N, C-alpha and C positions, 0 to 999 in steps of 0.2 A: 100906154104901157109905161110912161115915164114916172107914174105915181111911185112905183117901187124904188125908184132911184133917189127919191128926195132925202130920205133919212139915212144917216150913217149908222150901221148896227152898233148898239152901245157896248155889248160885252166882248167886243173883239179887242185883244190887247196889242195888236200891231197897228200903228197909225199909218195907214196908207195915204192919209192926206198930206204927209210931208213929201211924198214922192213926186218927181217931175213926170210930165206927160209921157215921155219916151219910155221911162221905166214901167209906168202903169200899163202902157200898150204892150210892152214886152211880157209882163206877167199875164195879161189877158191872152196873148198869143200862146203862152205856155199852157194855159188852161183850155186852149182852143175855143175861145169865145170871141165873137166879133162885136165891136161896139154897134149899137143900133143905128147910129149915124156918125159921119166923119167929124162933125164939128163940135163934139162934146168938149166941155171945159175940163180943166184938170180936176176940179172938185167933183164933177159928175163921174169922171173916170175913176176917181178914188173910191167913190161910193159903190160903183159897179164892181170894182176889184174886191172890195170888202164883202159884198153880197156873194160873189162867186166863191170867195175864200170861206165864208161862213157856211155855205151850202156844202162845199167839199169837206170841210172839217167835220160837220155833223155826220156825213156819210162815213168818213174814216173812223170816227169815234164809235159808231154803232158796230162796225166790223170788228174793231179792236175789242170791244166789250164782249161780243159773242165768242171770240176766240179765247179771251181770258177766262170766261166762265168754264169752258171745256178744259182748260189746261191747269188751272190753279190748284186742283185738289190732288193731282197725281202723287206728289212726293210728300204730302203733308205728314205722313205717319213715320217718317224716318226719325231715329232717336238722337240725332245730333242736337246739341243744345242750341236753342234758337239764337242766342246772342252771338255765339261764335260764328254761326252760319252767316248772320247778317253782316258781320264785319268783313269777311273775305268775299262774300258773294254779292255784296251790294253793287260793286262795279260790274261784275259779270252779268248780273241781272239787268243792269241799265244798258249794257252793251248789247244784250240779246234782243231787246225790244227797240224798235225804231222810235225816235222822238216824234211827238205829234205836232201838227200844225199849231203855230202860236208859241211853241216852247222855246225858251232861251237856251242856247247850246254853245259849246266851244266848236269853232269851225277852223279847219286847217286851210290856210290860204297860201297861194304861191305868188305873192307879189315879188318874191326874191327866190334865189336858188334853194335855200334850205327850207323854205316854207315856215310859216309861223301860225300860232293859234290866236284867234280873236273871238270876241263874243258876237253871236249872231242870233237871229230869230228865224225859226223854220217857217217858211211859207207853205211848203208842201213836201210830202214824202211819197215817192212813187214805188210801191212794193214790187211792181213788175221789173223796173230797171234797177231797183235798189239805189236810186239817186234822190238827193235832196235839192230843193230850191231854198236857198238861205239868204236872208237879208243881213248885210253888215250893220251891226248895231250903231256904229259910229257914222259911217257914210251910208245913209239910208237908201240912196239911189243905186248903191252897188248891190246887185242881186246875183248870187253865184250858184252854179250847179255843182254839187259836190257828191262824191261817192260815199257809200255807207261809212267807211272807216275814216273819212275826213271830217266826220262829225262825232263829237262826244257829248253825251248827255251830262248835265251837271248834277252833283250829288250834295244834298244839304247836310249830310252827315260827315263828320271828320273822324269817325270811330277807327278808320283804318290808317290814320296818320300817326307817325311816331317822330320824336325828336331826331333830327339828322336826316330825315327823308328828303330826297331830291324831288322837287315839285315844279310845276308850272303854275304861276299864280297871276291873277290880274293885278297889275300895278295900280295903286290908288289913283283915282281921277282919270283913268284911261279905260279902254275896252280891249286891251291887248294882254296876252299872257307872256310872262317873262320867267326865266329860270330863277329859282329861289330854293332856300333850304328851311325846313321847319326847325324853329329854335326851341319850342316847348311842346311836349306831348299834350294835345288838347284834352281838357277834362271832358268827361263823357257827353253831357247834353250840349256842350258848347257849339255855337254855330260860327265861331271865329277861329282863325288859325294865325298864330304869330310866326312870321317868316322874316328872313333876311334875303333881299334880292342880290343877285350877282351884279357887280359894277354899280353899286348904289352908294358910293362913299360921299360924304360931305367934304368940305374943304380940309377939315382936320384929319381926313382919312378914316373917320368912323363910319361904320355900316349900321344904320338904324334898324331896329326891329320894327316891323310894320304889321298891323292887323288887317287881315283880309277875310271877307266872308267865306265860310267853308265851301259854299257852292262854286266859288271862283278859284278853287285850288284843285289841280289834277296831279296825281302822283306821276312822276316822269316815267316810271316803268310801265304805267298803264297806257301812255300815249306814244312813247318813243320806241318800244320794242317792235311795234308794227312797222316802223321804218326799216329797222335792221333786217327783218326777215325778207324784205323785198330784194336784198342784194344778190340773191342767188340767180336771178333771172338770166 
């Protein structure tokens, strides 16, 4: 039965080969899979995790597609102009559907009191518990279990952004989101946003404008209002 373990599946975009044995074992436990024997090498474990991941992903995608077929045609005949709809409802549409396995997302982590957003990769979404298993993009051996609203899907469009909007954006050369302000309203098909980050002054006190890919920019109102509503508990 070891034949199947030899090759790493090619089209999987998460590299499990970088993970240490303890993390791989943790992921297998999460999927409730036992290694065939205790002395597997890290490389063999990585391939095993990738295979389980591949099998689970295929199942999830088939379920998602069958649901989507039923749902997509319901509201198609409303007379709202398409463009206007896409601008406001893009984020709502993204928030409504869970991210799929392998998708790059923004993940809210609590390494400190206030919690911060980082880039991560979805290993699994469990519709029953509405919880994600997410791998930290920077520290690949950190695998986190997160609630539905602690994950935000990334949006390649910047149609909803305007000059002056408060955003969270991934600082260049990092995988963390920081507070920033949009300094130019993006032109329509643009996939970059020009922002200035808070506390980003050089020695002369100048705050440089920086270009960030649109998918790495989240409107602050889309992520922070969820925090404020929790205060009533």
